N, C-alpha and C positions, 0 to 999 in steps of 0.2 A: 240163247242162237236160232229156236225152231223159231218165234217169234221175229227175228230180227231177219231172218233169210224171207221171211215168210211177204214184210212189210215189203226188203227189197225188190224178190223180185214185184208182187203188182204194185211195187213204181217204175219199174221200168217197163212197164205193159206189158207184162206175164200174164194170162191169165189162165190159160187149166196149165197141168203139169202131169208127168210121171213119178212118184217116189218108187223108191228101190234103195235096199234099207236091208242091212247086217240082221242075225238073228239072235242083236241080244238087249235086254231090257233097253239101258241110254237110245238104242238107234230108234226100239218101235217107239221107248217114250216120243224122243224128235218125233220119231214123224208123226201122233198123232197129234199132237201139238201143232207141228205145225198144219194140218188137211185141217184142226176146225182153227185158225186163224185165218192160213190162205181163204179159204174157206167162207169166213167172215165180215171179210172184202171187197170178197165176192169173188171167189177165183172157182178154178175145181179141178180137183187131184179125179182124175181117170184112170186111176190105178197104182195101189200101195203092195208094194208085192215083197217079199222074203227073200236076198241074193242066198242060197245056204244050197245041200247038195240035190234035194230035191227040182230048185230050179230049172224050170225051162222056158227057154224066153216064147218061143210060138207059144204051148198054155198057158204062160203068162198076161201072154196082151203086148208083150214087148220083142215087138215085129213088122220090119212096115212102118215105123214115125217118123213123122213130121213131124215135132211137137216140144216138149220142153221136158229135163229131167229134171233129179234131185236125186245126189246118190251119197244115202249116208250109210258109214262104216267105217269104216279099223282098215287096211289093206294090206296090212300084216295075216290078219282070216285071210289064208287063201280060197275056201270057194265060195266068200266074199266076193273077193276081187276076178272070180275066173267069171262070177254071171254080168259084174258093172264093163270088163272085157268082152260078155256074147256079147250082148245086151249094147254098146257103141261098137264095137262092129260091122251089126246089123240094119244101125239105123244110123240118121241125120236129127242130129237132135239143135232147132231156134236159141236153146237156151241152157246150158248146163250149170251148176252149181253145189257145190264140196261142201259134204261135213269138213270143219277143221282139219279131223283129221285126214282123210282125205287128202287136204291139198300139207298133209307134213308130213307124210312122206315124197318124196322123189322118187322114189320108180317105179309107182305105179301112175306118175305123171312124163314119170320116160315110155315106158310101156303101152302107152296111153294112143302115144306123139300128137299128130298134128288133130282128131278125135278134137281133143280140150282145148285147142283152140277158141280165147272166149269164155274158158267155164269164168266162171264166180266162182266167193266163197268170204269166209269168215273164217281169220284167225284170232283165237282167242292169245293177242303179240299188244303192244305196243305200238310197236315198229313205225317207226315215220319215215316220208317217202325218202329223203337221204339219209335212212340209217344205212345200207349201200356201203355206198359214197361215202360217206364217215367216220366207217371199219375196215378201211380198206380192201387187200383183200386176206385180213389178218385173219380172218374166218370162215361159214357159209353163214350171213346172216338173213337166213330164212329159214333156219332149221328151224323145226319147231322151242322155242321160248329163244331164244334165239338173243333176245333183244334184254326178256326178263333177268335172264344169265346173269345180260352183262351189269343193265347197274347189279345186279346181289354185289354182283365183284365188283364191279367202283364204285358201293359202297362198303363195302366193306378194310377197300384201299382205303381209299380215304378217310375213312377210322381208325385204321392203320399209324395212319401221317399223322393228325392231331392229336393219337392221343399217346404220341411218339412210342406204340407198344404194338408188339406181333403177336402178346396173348390175348388171347380172346379175352378173358376176366375185366383187362382189363382196357381195350379198345373197341366192347362190347356196350359201353354205359357213352359215349360216342358217336354210336351212330346214329338215331336220333337228330343232333346235329347236325351234324352231314347229310343227312336228311332229306329233313324239312327249308321253308324257305328263312331269311333270311342268309343264309351262305350266298358263295360265290357258284350260280353256277356254272356247272362242267359239264360238259354234249360227248354224247359217242366220239368219239377219233381223235378227245381231248388228254387221255390219261400217257401220259408217255413210263 
């Protein structure tokens, strides 16, 4: 995700960026990989800072910015969430790019309000543009892994139908038949 984010932002014309990440190994690794790749493309990473208990927007250099921001974190981490919202409240960013965990939390999106209008990010999902329309109002189609869960349940239901049984020991042998090419394509919204 770090490499894709760097390439996406560079292609979008972003040449400099500030990075705020939470104090977890995966977030630090993400930030380092992003920094390395973005720099190799010709970009400049102005500052990388951990949003932790000691975070201070002024000391961290995250005050009165008119730049771009990459936020890497899990909004369930209240310390990081607080640091992120503080940074948003005192700055105007040209581009804001969020890690997939940030996009997966509807509460952070609501808390940030209009500060995140136009923000981008990548979600690990196979959701197509028409997924929301096809599933109607049955569930929240932008919830984390909604499309994957939908696909998994659909495959199990189709395997049960193919096996004429709801016994997992029986229908498990039909999963490959319904999940691979050669059969009838079933799209979201077509299961009844």
